[in-house]
N, C-alpha and C positions, 0 to 999 in steps of 0.2 A: 619355250616353256618357262624360262627364267623371267621373261618380261611379264607373263601372266601372273606368276607367283608374286613378283614384286608389286604389281598393281593391286593384287588382293590384300597384301600386307598393308599397303598405303590406305586402301579403303577401310580396312578393319581399324587401324589406329586412328585415322581421321574421324571416324564415327565415334570412337571411344572418347577422344579428346573433345570433339564437338559436343557430346552429351555432357561432359564435365563442365566445359565453359558455358554451355547453355543453361545448365542448372545454376551455376554461380551467378550468371547474368540475370536469371529469372529472380533469384532471391534479392538481388540488389535493385532491380528495376520494377518489381511487382508486376510482371507481365505474365500472360498465360504460358504455361510450359507444355509444349507438345514434343515429346521425345522422338517420335518417328520422323517428324518433319525436320527437326534439328539434326538428327543423325544422318538423314539422307542428304541434306544440304551440305553438311560438313564433309561427307564422303565424296560428293561431286566436286566440291571446291578443292579438296586435297588431291583427288585424281587429276583434275585439270591442271592444277599448279605443278604437280610432280612431272607430268608428261610434257607440259609446256616448257618447263625449265630444261628437261632432257632434250627436247627438240631444238630449243634455241642454242644450247651449248654443245650439241652433237658435232657441229662443224669445227669446233675449237680443239677437239682431241686429235693429237698427232697419231698417225697410223703407221 
């Protein structure tokens, strides 16, 4: 349950930060702003990065 809750928190904050960064980039580059696409992409990238780092470093923890 702890793993599910931590992944939900990562997805939530990644989508929030993705929306903020996407909005700022949109204002700087004059590109079309699609909030849903930016939020989903940021959530997927954050989810994959967090779990990838966890899986890579899991073996280095002493038990």
